[in-house]
N, C-alpha and C positions, 0 to 999 in steps of 0.2 A: 529260383528268382524270385525275390520279393516284389510285391505290388508297386512299391515306390520306385524300385529299379525298372520294372517293366514299363511304367508310366514315362520315366525318363528316356527310356530306350525309344518307345513309340513316339514321343515328342521330337527326338532327334531325327528320326527317320522321316517325319512330316516336315520338319525344318529342311532336311536335305532335299527332299523331293519338291518342296515349293522353291527352294533356291534353285535347283536345277531347271525347273520349269521355266522361271521368270529369266534365267540366264538365256536360255535357249530361244524364248520369244524375243528377247532384247537383240540377240545376235542373228536372228534369222530373217531380217529384213522388216522390221516393224513399220508399219504404215503402207505396205504395199498392198494396191487394190487389184482385185481380180480384173483383168483386161476386159473381160465380157461386161463388167459394169461400167466401163467408160465409153463415152462416144468417141467415134473416129476422128482423127484430126488429119487433115489433107497435108501430106508430107512430100508430094510429088515433085514439088519445085524446090526442094532442098538439096544443095550441093555443098560438098566438103571438099576443100582444096581444088575447087572448079570442077570437080568430078560428080557425076549423077549415077545413081544405082539404075542397073538394066542397060547401061551403054556397053558397047563392045570396047575392050582395051586396045584393040587394033585401030579403032576409029579416033583415038584421042592423041592429041599432040602431048606428047610425054617429055618434052624437052626440059621442063622444069623438074623432072624427077630423075633420080639415079635408082636404078635397081640394086638391092643388096641382098644378103642371104635372108634378112627377117622381113623384107618388104619393100617399100619405095621410099626413099628419102627425098623430100622437098627440098629443092636446093635453089636460092636466089639471093637477092640483096634487098634490104628495106633500110632507108636512109643511109645508103652508102656502106652499111655494114653487112657482110656475108653471113648467111645463117644456113643450117642444115637442121632438118626436122624429120622425125619419122612420121610417115604416113602409111599405114598399112591398108592394103588393097587386097581383098580376096575375089580371085577370079575363077569362075567355073571353067571346065575344059574347053568349052566353046567360045571362051573370051569374055563372057558376060560378067560385069561387075556386080558382086552380091553384098560386099561390105566395105565400108570405107571408115577408118577411124584415124584420129589425130589429135595431137595435143593443141589446146586452144591458147594461143598467145600471138605475138606479133608476126610470127612466120606463117601461120595457117590462117587461110581466109575460108569463110563459110557464108553461105547466103540462104535465108529463109524468107519465102514469099516476097522477094525482090529486095529485102533489107539485108545488107551485109555486115558481118562482124558485130553482131550485138555485143554489148560490153558486160552485161550482168545477167543473172538468173532472173531477175524480175523483167529485164528487157526481153528475155526469151519467153516468159509466161505472158507478158503484154501481147507478143506477136502471135504465139501459138494457142493461147487461151488456157483454160483450167482442166482440161481432160487429160491428166498425166498421173503416173505413179510417182510419188515422192518417197524415198526409202534409203535406209541404211545400206551402203554398198560393202564397205570394209572398214570396221573399227580400227584395224591395225594400221591402215593407210590414212586413215582420217577422211574417207570419202563418203558422201552421200550421192544419190543420183536421182534424177527424173527422167521418166521414159515416157514419149509419146508413141501411140500407135495409129497408123493408117491402115484400117482394116480393109479398105477397098483396094489399096494397091499392095498389101502385104509388107509394109514398111514399118520400121520401127527407129526411133531417134532417142538416143539416150545422151544426157549431158552429166558428166561427173563433176563434182564440185566439193571444194573443202568444207568439211563440217564445222571448221573453226572460224573462217572468215567468209565463207560462201563464194569465194573466187572460182571461176570455171576452170576446169583442167583438161577434160578429155570430151570429145564428141564421137559418137559411134552411130554410123547410119547403116541399117542392116535390111536387106531384101529376104523376106522370110520363105518365099516358096522355093 
C-alpha cells in the first residue's frame, strides 16, 4: 500500500469514527444533566387524573376509569362530548400506586401545587422552577422531555413535548422506591 493510499485510508477511518461519535452523542439524550447536580423539586402535591402516588388503589373512587388489558381508561364528558383516554397506572401487589401516566389534552387533568392543567411547557417551568433535565427523548417520535426530581419523596415527573412546536404530549409521575 502506498503512502498516499494509506493516508486516505487513515483519513476515512477518522471521519467514520468522528461521525459515529457525534451521531451517538446526538441520539443519546443530549443535554441531560446528572440528577445529582440538580436541586430537589417538591412534587408531593402533584396529581395526574386526580390520582396521587403512594395512595392505595382500593381507597380511590375509580368510577371515571374503566380497566382494560393495558391499563385504565379515563372515561367522561367534556363540553357534552364523550371521550376515552388512556391513563396507565402501575400498582404494587399491596395496591400502592407507583406510576401514573397519561396523555395531556382536554380529557386528562393534572394539578401542580394547586394549579391545574397548565397549558404550556413555560407554564410548567414557571410553576416548578429551573431544576430539571431537558433532553431529546426520541428523534423518531419527535419528542423531547423535561424531568423534575423530588429527592426527598423519591418522585420524578416527566413531561414529553413535541420538538417541533413545543406542545405538551404526555405526563409521567413515578415513585422511585
